[in-house]
C-alpha positions in Angstrom: 74.5 104.8 93.2 72.6 102.4 95.4 70.5 103.1 98.3 72.7 100.9 100.4 75.7 103.1 99.6 73.8 106.3 100.4 72.8 104.7 103.7 76.4 103.9 104.4 77.4 107.5 103.8 74.6 108.8 106.0 75.7 106.4 108.8 79.4 107.4 108.5 78.3 111.1 108.6 76.2 110.5 111.7 79.0 108.7 113.5 81.6 111.3 112.7 79.2 114.0 113.7 78.7 112.4 117.1 82.5 112.1 117.7 83.0 115.7 116.7 80.1 117.2 118.6 81.1 115.3 121.7 84.8 116.0 121.3 86.2 116.0 124.9 87.2 119.7 125.2 87.7 121.0 128.7 85.0 123.5 130.1 87.4 126.2 130.9 88.3 128.7 129.6 85.0 129.3 128.0 86.5 132.0 125.7 88.5 129.3 123.9 86.3 126.1 124.2 82.9 127.5 123.7 83.7 128.6 120.1 85.4 125.2 119.4 82.3 123.3 120.4 80.2 125.8 118.4 82.2 125.2 115.2 82.0 121.5 115.4 78.3 121.6 116.2 77.6 123.1 112.7 75.6 121.3 110.1 78.7 120.1 108.2 78.8 117.3 105.4 81.9 115.6 106.9 82.9 114.7 103.3 86.7 114.6 104.0 86.6 112.2 106.9 84.0 110.1 105.1 86.4 109.9 102.1 89.3 109.0 104.4 87.2 106.3 106.1 86.1 104.6 102.9 89.7 104.6 101.6 91.0 103.1 104.8 88.3 100.4 104.8 89.2 99.5 101.3 92.8 98.9 102.4 91.7 97.2 105.6 93.2 99.8 107.9 93.0 99.5 111.7 89.8 101.1 112.9 91.4 103.1 115.7 93.9 104.6 113.4 91.2 105.4 110.9 89.2 107.2 113.6 92.1 109.3 114.8 93.0 110.2 111.2 89.5 111.1 110.2 89.0 113.4 113.2 92.4 115.0 112.3 91.4 115.9 108.8 88.1 117.3 109.8 89.6 119.4 112.6 92.2 120.7 110.2 89.5 121.5 107.6 87.5 123.4 110.1 90.5 125.4 111.1 90.9 126.5 107.6 87.2 127.5 107.4 87.4 129.5 110.5 90.3 131.5 109.4 89.0 131.7 105.7 85.7 133.2 107.0 87.8 135.9 108.8 89.7 136.8 105.7 86.6 136.9 103.5 84.4 138.5 106.2 81.8 135.7 105.7 78.8 135.8 107.9 77.3 132.3 107.6 79.0 128.8 107.7 77.4 125.4 108.1 74.0 126.9 108.5 74.9 129.2 111.5 76.7 132.5 111.9 80.5 132.3 111.5 82.7 132.6 114.7 83.7 136.2 114.0 80.2 137.1 113.3 78.9 135.5 116.6 81.8 136.7 118.6 84.7 138.7 117.1 87.8 138.3 115.0 90.1 137.8 118.0 87.9 134.9 119.3 87.8 133.4 115.8 91.6 133.6 115.4 92.1 131.8 118.7 89.4 129.2 117.8 91.1 128.4 114.5 94.5 128.0 116.4 92.9 125.7 118.8 91.4 123.5 116.1 94.8 123.4 114.3 96.5 122.1 117.5 93.8 119.5 118.2 94.1 118.3 114.6 97.8 117.6 115.2 97.1 116.0 118.6 94.7 113.6 116.8 96.9 112.7 113.9 99.8 111.9 116.3 97.7 109.2 118.0 97.8 106.9 114.8 100.0 103.9 115.7 101.2 102.7 112.2 103.7 104.6 110.2 103.2 107.6 112.6 106.2 109.7 111.5 105.5 109.5 107.7 101.8 110.1 108.3 102.6 113.2 110.4 105.0 114.5 107.7 102.4 114.1 105.0 99.7 115.7 107.2 102.0 118.8 107.7 102.9 119.0 104.0 99.2 119.0 103.3 98.3 121.6 105.9 101.1 124.0 104.6 99.8 123.4 100.9 96.4 124.5 102.0 97.9 127.7 103.4 99.9 128.2 100.2 96.6 127.8 98.2 94.9 130.4 100.4 97.8 132.8 99.9 97.5 132.5 96.2 93.8 133.1 96.5 94.3 136.3 98.4 97.1 137.4 96.0 94.8 136.8 93.0 92.0 139.1 94.2 91.3 142.0 91.7 94.2 140.7 89.5 92.9 140.7 86.0 95.9 138.9 84.6 95.2 135.7 86.4 94.6 132.8 84.0 92.6 129.6 84.3 95.9 127.7 84.8 96.8 130.0 87.7 93.4 129.3 89.2 93.8 125.5 88.8 97.2 125.6 90.4 95.8 127.5 93.3 92.9 125.1 93.6 95.3 122.1 93.7 96.8 123.6 96.8 93.8 125.1 98.5 91.2 122.3 97.9 93.0 119.3 96.3 95.8 119.1 99.0 93.2 118.5 101.7 91.4 115.8 99.8 94.7 114.2 98.9 95.4 113.8 102.6 92.1 111.9 102.9 93.3 109.1 100.5 97.1 109.2 101.0 97.0 108.9 104.8 95.0 105.6 104.7 97.4 104.3 102.1 100.3 105.0 104.3 98.4 103.5 107.3 98.1 100.3 105.1 101.9 100.4 104.2 101.2 101.0 100.5 104.1 101.8 98.2 105.1 105.2 96.8 103.5 104.5 93.5 100.0 103.9 95.1 100.4 107.0 97.3 101.3 109.2 94.2 98.3 107.9 92.2 96.0 108.7 95.2 97.5 112.2 95.6 96.5 112.7 91.9 93.0 111.5 92.8 92.8 114.3 95.4 94.0 117.0 93.2 91.6 115.9 90.4 88.5 115.7 92.7 89.7 118.8 94.4 89.7 120.7 91.2 86.3 119.4 90.2 85.0 120.1 93.7 86.3 123.8 93.7 85.0 124.6 90.2 81.7 123.1 91.3 81.7 125.2 94.4 82.2 128.4 92.5 79.2 127.4 90.3 77.1 126.7 93.4 78.1 129.9 95.0 76.3 131.8 92.2 73.6 129.3 91.2 72.6 127.8 94.6 71.0 129.6 97.5 72.2 130.4 100.9 69.8 128.1 102.8 70.8 125.1 100.6 74.6 125.9 100.7 74.5 126.7 104.4 77.0 129.7 103.9 77.0 133.2 102.5 76.6 133.5 98.7 78.4 136.0 96.6 81.3 136.7 99.0 83.8 135.9 96.4 82.0 138.3 94.0 82.2 141.0 96.5 85.9 140.4 97.2 86.5 140.3 93.4 88.1 136.9 93.6 89.1 135.0 90.5 86.6 132.0 90.2 86.2 129.4 87.5 83.1 131.3 86.1 84.7 134.7 86.1 87.9 133.4 84.5 85.9 131.5 81.9 83.9 134.6 81.2 87.0 136.6 80.6 88.3 133.8 78.3 85.0 133.2 76.3 83.5 136.7 76.3 86.1 139.3 77.4 84.5 142.4 76.0 81.0 141.5 77.2 82.3 140.5 80.6 84.2 143.8 81.0 81.0 145.7 80.1 78.9 143.6 82.6 81.3 144.3 85.4 81.2 148.1 84.7 77.3 148.1 84.5 76.9 146.1 87.7 79.4 148.1 89.8 77.7 149.2 93.0 74.6 147.0 92.6 73.1 145.2 95.6 74.5 141.7 95.9 71.1 140.0 95.2 70.6 141.9 92.0 74.2 141.3 90.9 73.9 137.6 91.5 70.7 137.4 89.5 72.3 139.4 86.6 75.4 137.1 86.8 73.3 134.0 86.4 71.7 135.3 83.3 75.0 136.4 81.8 76.9 133.1 82.5 74.0 131.1 81.0 73.4 133.3 77.9 77.2 133.4 77.0 77.7 129.6 77.5 80.1 130.2 80.3 78.0 128.2 82.7 77.9 125.2 80.3 81.6 125.3 79.7 82.6 125.6 83.4 80.3 122.8 84.2 81.9 120.6 81.5 85.4 121.4 83.0 84.4 120.3 86.4 82.9 117.1 84.9 86.3 116.3 83.2 88.2 116.5 86.5 85.7 114.2 88.2 86.1 111.7 85.4 89.9 111.9 85.8 89.5 111.3 89.5 87.5 108.1 88.8 90.3 106.9 86.5 92.8 107.5 89.2 91.1 104.9 91.4 92.6 102.0 89.6 95.0 101.4 92.5 92.2 100.8 95.0 91.2 97.1 95.4 87.6 96.0 94.8 85.0 96.2 96.3 86.4 99.4 98.0 87.1 101.0 94.6 83.5 100.7 93.7 82.5 102.6 96.8 85.0 105.4 96.1 83.7 105.7 92.5 80.2 106.0 94.0 81.6 108.6 96.5 83.1 110.6 93.6 79.8 110.6 91.8 78.1 111.5 95.1 80.3 114.7 95.2 79.8 115.5 91.5 76.0 115.3 91.9 75.8 117.4 95.1 73.7 120.6 95.0 75.0 122.3 98.1 
């Protein structure tokens, strides 16, 4: 990964940050628009609109269409985060208190609704292939909701398998990333075969990303991640690590869960790190994420050079993140 590419990513992030932090919301009512401005002012990575922009540039998509689509996917993503934080009672997101933590749940629900509507207003401004782009955008948005529903259904369910988890992840995380590559392909009038292959890229990188996110929530730290750690543990959600632990060391994992019941979250996280490393769960889960990232790179064969090289570099950039 070259310094020039990293510089390009940084410049795209800065440009997108500026567009989002200066989004032309009205001043009134403050009850609605102050939280919206607050959400978009967070220290976000903007990975999804960066991916969409890189893909669009590879296909030579019109810059105005790319800008509207990039803003739409980031607004949609932030809608999902605001509502996800309510469901999980998370206290920190993008390095700042979550909306329901700073205000309350009612404010956060309305803020999420506002972001969802603004996302649709933005995607409706694309000029090429507008109807099909809108349909794909809606399908992806609903898939994310389906994934979140599975995520909630699976809490405390000890019968959930790794395959169930991967199906959930394909919806919750992969669908959003698929939007970021399929929409530029539609804006460039690519055929169904190319769009299908790029959807697969989104699913593969999404699975790798989510598995990696599960690992980072245990093995990173709150300052680096910019969000609460251990919330999935507290909610007894099924993560890649816990499912791998049940698969590789079921009896030991069951005993560990019983011993750690009621422990403070910091102590529980420390004990989990030791358990996952000592049993080989950490290494096996990391290898699974690596496999999906490698699959994602193979999916990029339909992208023309030199854009393909940039998207391979982006995939490696995601794979090597530590927050």
